[in-house]
N, C-alpha and C positions, 0 to 999 in steps of 0.2 A: 412487467408491473405496472400499475400505474404511479405518475409520479402522483398524486391527491390521494395517493392510498391511508397513507399518515402524515402529520403534522409534519415532520422531516425522516426518511427514514434511510435508515443505513445502509446502502449499496452494499451487498457483497458476493463472496461466493469463496468458496475451497472443496479443494479434496483431499482423498487419501493414499500414500503411497501403499506397497509392500511390504507383509507379515510374513515373516518367518516360519512364524509361530502366532496362534491366539491370544491375545493380553489379559494379566491377569482375571481371574476375576472379583478377585478385592478392588481392583483398580476403580477411583472415583475422584470426584471432583472437591477438593477441601481448599476453604479459602485462604492462600496466601498475601493480598494487603486489604486491607478493609478501612471506609470510610474518606476516600479517593470519586468526587463527586465526576460523574459519568464518566468515568475512563473510556479513553474511545484508544487506547495505544499503550504497549507493552515494551520495554525493549531493556537489553543491557550496556554496560558499557562497553564490555572486551577490555577490561583495563586492570581483571586482577583480585577486583575488590569485592567481586559479587553480590552488587548492589541491583536492586531493581531498579526501575524508571515508567511512570507511570503519569501519560498524559490525559490532562482530563481535555471534555471536548472547551471549554471556556478561556484554556488559554496559561492553566499554572500545571506543573509539571512536579512529579512527586518523590521523595527518593525511597525505599524501604532498603533500610539495609542489611544482610545477612545477617538469615535466622531469625530473622522480627518477623511482627505479623500486621504489623499498622506502619503507617509510615510516617517520614518525619514532619514535626508541625508545621515545621516552615517549609513553603516550596524550595526547592530547587530552584524554581524558576516563575514566577507570576507574572504572567504576559497581559491578565485581563488589570491587575494593578497598574501593574508597567507598560503601557501597549508599545509591540513592535510597528519596524519603518514602516508597516501600514498595517492599523488598527485590525481586530479578527474578528470577523462579523460571522453570526451563528444562524444566518436565514436561510433556510431551505435545507439541503442537509449539510449546512455547512459549520465551521468554527473548526477549532484543531482538530488536524484528521490526522500528520505524521511525524515521523518523532526517530533521528537516524544518526547516530554518535558514528563519526569519522574514524576507521581502521587505525589510527594513531592517538586518538586520543587524552593515551595515556601522557604521551609527551604534548600533544600539540591545542589541548582543552576543546577541539572542534565539537561542534552538537548542531544537528541540524532542525529545523520543524518544518513545516507543512501546515497551512492553513488557509482559509479564505477569506479576501479581503475587504475592507468596506464599500470599495470601487469598484468591485463586480470582478475581480483577481483572483487568482491560488497564486500565494506566495511563497517561496523555499526561501528561508532565511538562516542564517550559521548566528551562531551563538561561541560564547567564549565560558567553562570553568573558571570560578573563578579559582586564582591562586593560591590566597591564606586559605581558606575554604571551598574543602574539594564537594563536600557537598551543598553548597549553591554555584549555580554562576550569574554573572553578570549582566545588568540586564539593560544595562548598560553600551553591552560588547554588540548588540543587532546588525546586522548588513543581509540588504537583501541580492540573493544569489540571482532568482528567475520571477519575474511575476507574468499569468498564461492568463491569459481572456478566459472568462469565464461564460457562455453563452448565457441562462439560468443558473436558480440557486439546485440545483439538482445534478444528477448525474456526472458528480464532481472528480469521482480516484481520490489523489490525494496522497496515497501509501507512498515512503520514499523510502530505502536501501541501499547501502552498497554492494555489491556484490563482489564476489571474489577477484575482479580483477582491478578494484582497488576503488572503480566510478560510484557516483552518486545515478540511483534507479528510482523513474518518480513516475505512477501512475496516474495521466489522465483520461475522464471521464469523458464524454461525446460530448456534454452541456446540458443535456434533457430537453433537445431537439432534433429531435428525428432530419426532419425537413435539410438541415442545414449540412446531414450529411458531412461530418467533421469529421470521421470513424473512418477514410479512405481519403481524405484529402492529404496528397503531400507536399504541394505547395502554395505559397499565398497567389497563387496566381486562379488556382483551383476551389479558393475560399467562394459558399454563397454569400452575399450580401445584399439578398433582396429585403424582406422590411424583416422589423423583430421577432422573434429573437435571435437572427441572423446578422443582425446588421452591427456594428460596433458602439459598445457600453460607452453613452458619452462622461461618465465619470471613468472608464473605463480609462480611455483618450485625453481624459482632461489633467490625470495624477504621472501622462509619460506612458503610459500601456501602449504595447506597440501593437497594434491590429493583427499584423499577423500571426502573432502567436495562435490568433483562433485556428490556423491549422497544428497545434500539437494536440489538441484534443481529441481524443477517443484514443487515443497510442501509450505505449511504457516509453519512455526518454530514457535517453543516457549522455552527463555530463560531468565535465571535469571541471571538479570543485578546489583540486590543487594551484590550478593555472586560471588565467583570465586572456581577455579576445579586446583586441587594444583597436577605436576607433577605425574605420576604414570601408570598403566596401567586404559583404560576407554573405554567408547562406543562414543565417541566424535570425531563425521566426521573432525570437522573446529580447532579440538584443534592446540597446536603447536605438533614437534615432541615429543616432553618429556612426551607430555597428559597434560598437562598445561593450561589453558583457563579464560580468563578474565571475562566470565560469567560462572557458572552451571546449569545446568539439572532441570526444576520441578521434584519432587519426581512422580506425579500423569500422569508425560508426559505419553502415550499409549507404546511406545518404552524405557523407563529409563531403564536401569542396564536388566534384563534377561526379561523383557518383551513384552511381541507378538512378542519372538524370541532374543534369545544370535544370539549379533553380529552388530543387528540395529541401525542406528543415534539415537541417545538420542532426537536429536535436533529436530526431525520431528515432526510434531505435527495432522499434514492435508496432505494430497498429491493425485496426480492425476490429477495436475492444468499443463493449458498450458500455460498460462501466467496472473496471479493473480499482475497485474499490482495495479492495487485501491483493496483499503475492508478494510471494516469500522465494530466498532462493535455501535447496536443498546444504546446509555446513559441509555432508561429506561430501557429497557429488558436485555441487557448483549446479544443480540444474534446476529453472525458474517455474514456479510453478503460478499459474493467474487465474485469481477466481472472476469470472467475468458475468456480472449477474443481466438474467434474461427482463424480458420488455412482457410479455405474456404470457406463454408458454413453458419458457424451457430455460434452468438452469445449466450454466458452465467451466470446467475447468481445462484452461489451457495451460501446456507443457513446450516451455522452449530446454532445446537441448544444454549443457553444458559449455561452455565456450561459446558459443552461440554466436554466428556473424551478424545476425540482425536480419531485420527485413522479411520479418515473419506476418504473414498478414492472414489476423485469426478469423475473417467476415465477415464484420456487423460493418453495417445493415441489410446486406444480402441472406447473411445465415445467421439465426438463431437458435444456437448448440448445434445440433444436427439438422435442424427445419430452415427448406431456400435452398436456394441452386449457391452452390457455392463453389465450383471447379476451380482446385488452380489456389484453395486457400486451406488451412494449416488448421486441423478439423480437432476438436474437444479428446483428453483422455475419458472426463467423465462428466457427465449429464442426470440432469434427474428435470420431471417435470414441474410442474404447479401445479397438478388436480395432486400429484402421489408426497408433495410434498404438505398437502393441508394450506388450510386456513392459518388466520386472516389474508396473509399473500408471501410472498415467496422472494427473498433476499438474502442472498448467501455471502456466510462472512466465511472468503478464505482461510488457510490454518498453515500449518508447516508440516516437512514431515516428520515427526518423530525421531530423534537423535538424543535419547537421554539414556537413564540405569533401568529402564523397569522394563524386565523381564517378556518377554515375548510380544512384542511392543515395538521395536525397533524397528525404522524402514515404513511405518505407517503414514499417511496422509490423514490429517487431523484439521476438518472442516466443520462450519453449525451453517444455520438457516437463522440469521436475522429474527425475520414472522415468526416461521413453527416454535422457535427455540431448540431443532432437534439438529442433533452431533454424528456426526456417523466420521465412521473409520471407513478408508480406499487403501487396497493393496495390490500389489501387482502378481501378477501369476505368467509366466513368458513374459508378451507384450501385450497384454491384455490389462486393464486398469478394472476393477471392479471395488463400491462400496455397499456398506449395510449401519443401516441405522445401530446406533448404543443409547442414546439416551432420551427423550423426546421435554419438551420443556425446560425452564420456562421459558415465554414468545418475546419477541417483541426485547431483544437485550443480549446475546452473544456482537459484538463490536469489531469482538481483534484479536491475534492468538501475539503470542510472543513467546524468546527463548529464556531460559538464563544462562548463564556460561558453563554452565555443568548439562548445556541441549537440554533439560527435565522446559516442558511446556504448561504455558498460561491462556487463561483464560476471560477475556475481562465481557464484565454487568455493567451494560451501562446503568442501566436501569434498578440495578440491585445498588453500586454504588461500589465495586468491589471485583476483587482482581482475584479469579478461583487456580488452584494447579490442580495436574493431574498426578495423580499417586497412589503406591501401589508397596504394602512390603515387601511385593517379590522384588529383588531388586540386582540385578546381573551384575554380574563379577567381570570388566572389563579390561583385556590386555591392551597392550601398547597402542597395537595396534587397528586394534575400535572394534573387536570384536565379541565376542561372548567365549565365557569358558562351558 
């Protein structure tokens, strides 16, 4: 897809997973949260409260209490009125992009946000919920965890999730400049430094940004936010000038220390991606589903096995979906062509594998296309995934999926200013082992 197709276009990918049976005939999307301007992320806190948190592109995070249909009048956090340590920029495909709650949020009150900043970088920052009011965050508690250079205002990625291992995973797009070849760059010595846009942004460098962080584009990163890194010599490509960082590297990362070759960025977990705008973890299996936006011909969904050791190369820039010479790379589990998707463009919004209570729907991987508004369900038969279209339209709206604590699935409509929920009267009875009756 051309970056000039829309004033801003959120590049997304998503596909579906195994269906043990057909979803019920009355399956529908119903409004779950209304009145949230330009929703871009929906999450639960995992604290037993059954609340939904909805992040808007402008940096406001809203709370919907259980069994209500509208968000509370006061935002949980207002990063528009109370700018974070690096102010949010909505240029291009930027703005507030990701939200994740620490697995121990109920006790440590920590949540993490991802956004593009005004100095040409993508920032992940940590905030704390208020001690006195669980429906309010503390806008003064913001602390930058990691900043990563952005070549252009396109192909940003920006999704964040805690994995089953308790580490924070961050998606990074290739920056929108194919000539810079960021997706295959594993070390600062491999960075293309020719002319703009490959050269470092003066604003980013002037605000303390690390030029080596350009090597982290087109990747999935994995970091330990419960530890820090002291000043000194290391292979952290987004650390401060003295080597210090507000995060540490899991020892098992594929390029940690001398693993995988000396000098390679320790933050990298997977690489060879164009714009993994949305990814997710299967809450039952731990598998990672990555929606990677294509260029001009094909969209793809990639799968990383549960407990993956990392280091998977998904092929970009040599491959787009199944097109290209891709020897030695991990092939996508699902693809669809731009021609089959229809206009005005193609930009896949990655989703989640459903594990809620709707009969016949368990194990289905659900995704949408931002440009066409098509919603697709994917299922697994043996070792082969296949997808079918469930609904078509409205176009230019679907930006994100999310789950509540019970595993029910939600979809954000950025132009409709609402969050939708998949709904059916056909509810399965689940036993303690997670199987249906």
